[in-house]
KOLDOKE-115284 format. One record per residue (C-alpha): residue number from 1; x, y, z. Coordinates in steps of 0.1 Angstrom, whole numbers. Example, Ala and Ser with C-alpha at 12.3 -4.5 7.8 and 13.67 -1.06 7.14 Angstrom:
2
1 / 123 / -45 / 78
2 / 137 / -11 / 71
! end
This chain:
231
1 / 1112 / 463 / 1148
2 / 1106 / 496 / 1165
3 / 1084 / 524 / 1153
4 / 1111 / 543 / 1136
5 / 1124 / 513 / 1117
6 / 1089 / 504 / 1107
7 / 1081 / 538 / 1093
8 / 1115 / 541 / 1075
9 / 1109 / 508 / 1058
10 / 1075 / 519 / 1046
11 / 1089 / 552 / 1034
12 / 1116 / 536 / 1013
13 / 1090 / 518 / 992
14 / 1072 / 551 / 982
15 / 1090 / 565 / 952
16 / 1073 / 599 / 951
17 / 1094 / 617 / 976
18 / 1070 / 646 / 981
19 / 1043 / 623 / 996
20 / 1067 / 604 / 1019
21 / 1065 / 626 / 1049
22 / 1027 / 628 / 1048
23 / 1024 / 590 / 1047
24 / 1049 / 587 / 1076
25 / 1030 / 612 / 1097
26 / 996 / 595 / 1090
27 / 1010 / 560 / 1099
28 / 1027 / 573 / 1130
29 / 995 / 588 / 1142
30 / 976 / 556 / 1135
31 / 1002 / 535 / 1155
32 / 1000 / 559 / 1184
33 / 962 / 558 / 1186
34 / 962 / 520 / 1184
35 / 988 / 519 / 1212
36 / 969 / 542 / 1235
37 / 938 / 521 / 1230
38 / 957 / 490 / 1241
39 / 971 / 510 / 1271
40 / 935 / 516 / 1282
41 / 930 / 478 / 1281
42 / 958 / 474 / 1306
43 / 990 / 470 / 1286
44 / 1021 / 490 / 1293
45 / 1030 / 516 / 1268
46 / 1060 / 498 / 1253
47 / 1041 / 466 / 1250
48 / 1012 / 484 / 1235
49 / 1034 / 501 / 1210
50 / 1051 / 469 / 1199
51 / 1017 / 452 / 1195
52 / 1003 / 481 / 1175
53 / 1033 / 479 / 1151
54 / 1029 / 442 / 1147
55 / 992 / 446 / 1139
56 / 1000 / 470 / 1111
57 / 1015 / 441 / 1091
58 / 1045 / 438 / 1068
59 / 1060 / 473 / 1063
60 / 1074 / 464 / 1028
61 / 1040 / 453 / 1016
62 / 1024 / 483 / 1031
63 / 1049 / 506 / 1014
64 / 1044 / 489 / 980
65 / 1007 / 493 / 982
66 / 1010 / 530 / 992
67 / 1034 / 534 / 963
68 / 1007 / 523 / 939
69 / 983 / 548 / 954
70 / 1009 / 575 / 953
71 / 1022 / 567 / 919
72 / 1053 / 588 / 912
73 / 1044 / 595 / 876
74 / 1011 / 610 / 885
75 / 1027 / 629 / 914
76 / 1053 / 645 / 892
77 / 1027 / 653 / 865
78 / 1007 / 672 / 892
79 / 1039 / 689 / 904
80 / 1047 / 699 / 868
81 / 1012 / 713 / 864
82 / 1015 / 733 / 895
83 / 1049 / 747 / 883
84 / 1033 / 756 / 850
85 / 1005 / 775 / 867
86 / 1030 / 794 / 888
87 / 1052 / 803 / 859
88 / 1026 / 810 / 832
89 / 991 / 813 / 844
90 / 994 / 832 / 877
91 / 1014 / 861 / 861
92 / 987 / 864 / 834
93 / 960 / 865 / 861
94 / 980 / 892 / 879
95 / 985 / 911 / 847
96 / 947 / 910 / 839
97 / 939 / 921 / 875
98 / 963 / 950 / 874
99 / 951 / 960 / 839
100 / 914 / 958 / 849
101 / 922 / 980 / 879
102 / 939 / 1005 / 856
103 / 909 / 1006 / 833
104 / 885 / 1011 / 863
105 / 908 / 1039 / 875
106 / 906 / 1056 / 840
107 / 867 / 1056 / 843
108 / 865 / 1078 / 874
109 / 877 / 1114 / 877
110 / 909 / 1119 / 895
111 / 902 / 1135 / 929
112 / 923 / 1149 / 958
113 / 919 / 1143 / 995
114 / 920 / 1171 / 1020
115 / 913 / 1197 / 994
116 / 882 / 1217 / 984
117 / 867 / 1211 / 949
118 / 862 / 1245 / 933
119 / 856 / 1236 / 896
120 / 845 / 1206 / 876
121 / 862 / 1207 / 842
122 / 857 / 1173 / 825
123 / 872 / 1183 / 792
124 / 888 / 1157 / 769
125 / 918 / 1162 / 746
126 / 928 / 1137 / 720
127 / 966 / 1135 / 714
128 / 983 / 1113 / 688
129 / 996 / 1090 / 716
130 / 973 / 1097 / 745
131 / 938 / 1106 / 755
132 / 938 / 1132 / 783
133 / 908 / 1141 / 804
134 / 911 / 1172 / 825
135 / 890 / 1165 / 856
136 / 888 / 1191 / 884
137 / 904 / 1221 / 901
138 / 910 / 1219 / 938
139 / 921 / 1244 / 964
140 / 941 / 1235 / 995
141 / 926 / 1240 / 1029
142 / 949 / 1269 / 1035
143 / 936 / 1285 / 1003
144 / 971 / 1293 / 989
145 / 976 / 1264 / 965
146 / 955 / 1252 / 936
147 / 956 / 1218 / 919
148 / 945 / 1206 / 885
149 / 938 / 1169 / 882
150 / 937 / 1148 / 850
151 / 937 / 1113 / 836
152 / 958 / 1098 / 808
153 / 951 / 1068 / 786
154 / 978 / 1053 / 763
155 / 964 / 1047 / 729
156 / 987 / 1023 / 712
157 / 999 / 998 / 737
158 / 996 / 986 / 773
159 / 1030 / 997 / 785
160 / 1044 / 1025 / 806
161 / 1061 / 1041 / 777
162 / 1063 / 1078 / 783
163 / 1046 / 1073 / 817
164 / 1070 / 1098 / 833
165 / 1067 / 1124 / 805
166 / 1048 / 1155 / 814
167 / 1018 / 1159 / 790
168 / 1002 / 1190 / 803
169 / 1016 / 1224 / 812
170 / 996 / 1252 / 828
171 / 1003 / 1287 / 815
172 / 991 / 1322 / 821
173 / 980 / 1347 / 794
174 / 1016 / 1357 / 789
175 / 1027 / 1322 / 782
176 / 1045 / 1317 / 815
177 / 1044 / 1283 / 833
178 / 1025 / 1287 / 865
179 / 1024 / 1250 / 876
180 / 1048 / 1232 / 898
181 / 1049 / 1203 / 922
182 / 1035 / 1178 / 897
183 / 1025 / 1143 / 907
184 / 1020 / 1112 / 885
185 / 1006 / 1077 / 890
186 / 1009 / 1052 / 862
187 / 991 / 1019 / 854
188 / 994 / 995 / 825
189 / 967 / 1013 / 806
190 / 974 / 1049 / 815
191 / 977 / 1070 / 846
192 / 965 / 1099 / 866
193 / 982 / 1132 / 874
194 / 980 / 1165 / 893
195 / 997 / 1198 / 890
196 / 999 / 1224 / 916
197 / 997 / 1260 / 903
198 / 992 / 1297 / 912
199 / 958 / 1309 / 902
200 / 962 / 1339 / 878
201 / 944 / 1371 / 886
202 / 920 / 1368 / 857
203 / 912 / 1331 / 866
204 / 920 / 1319 / 830
205 / 942 / 1288 / 826
206 / 959 / 1280 / 794
207 / 967 / 1243 / 792
208 / 994 / 1234 / 767
209 / 997 / 1198 / 758
210 / 1029 / 1181 / 746
211 / 1017 / 1179 / 710
212 / 1011 / 1217 / 709
213 / 973 / 1217 / 715
214 / 959 / 1244 / 738
215 / 929 / 1242 / 760
216 / 917 / 1275 / 776
217 / 898 / 1272 / 809
218 / 880 / 1303 / 822
219 / 874 / 1293 / 858
220 / 843 / 1315 / 859
221 / 826 / 1294 / 832
222 / 831 / 1263 / 854
223 / 813 / 1277 / 884
224 / 843 / 1293 / 903
225 / 830 / 1326 / 916
226 / 859 / 1339 / 937
227 / 882 / 1352 / 910
228 / 876 / 1388 / 920
229 / 887 / 1381 / 956
230 / 922 / 1369 / 945
231 / 951 / 1390 / 957
! end
């Protein structure tokens, strides 16, 4: 019996198919190591390999013993448990992780990179469906664009319902919309947003929310001192 026949005979006795290859690899390595030791004692490789196989014993008995150690019922139970984890538990873990990240994001003011912070607002508005926190006003490095940043929290559920709906509009004193280039980022618990706008000459922003509420922001009251220099 050559090495391949020996290993195939052992493998057929193991009923849990997912363990078969690992058993074959382990036995094959053991046979090779035994044969190399015999070669060091002066045998030819072929003679040493045959001797190592004979020393292993009856492949059917070896396979039956290994089948007891790798019982198929236990193996399939473990496989079913792994499948259950993948299908049920891991998505829950991912959901909790994403939700936690969304909550953490809601705790910190929304900020913008590569822009100058010119006013810290931190005003909160309670809407029937959302809680909105107006964070800051930024100015672009070129000085010709302004940005209002805010955070939103869904009140009633943890879905993205209405996540793409604009909640805040920036108006001037005449009721004209002065914001454009809006950006939104949504999570399972809420989201963050920013609106680019043209600073009005008097520096007063009228924020109109989707439910009709108004929030008036006089930039001078929030530390912005360059209103008089606006063109």
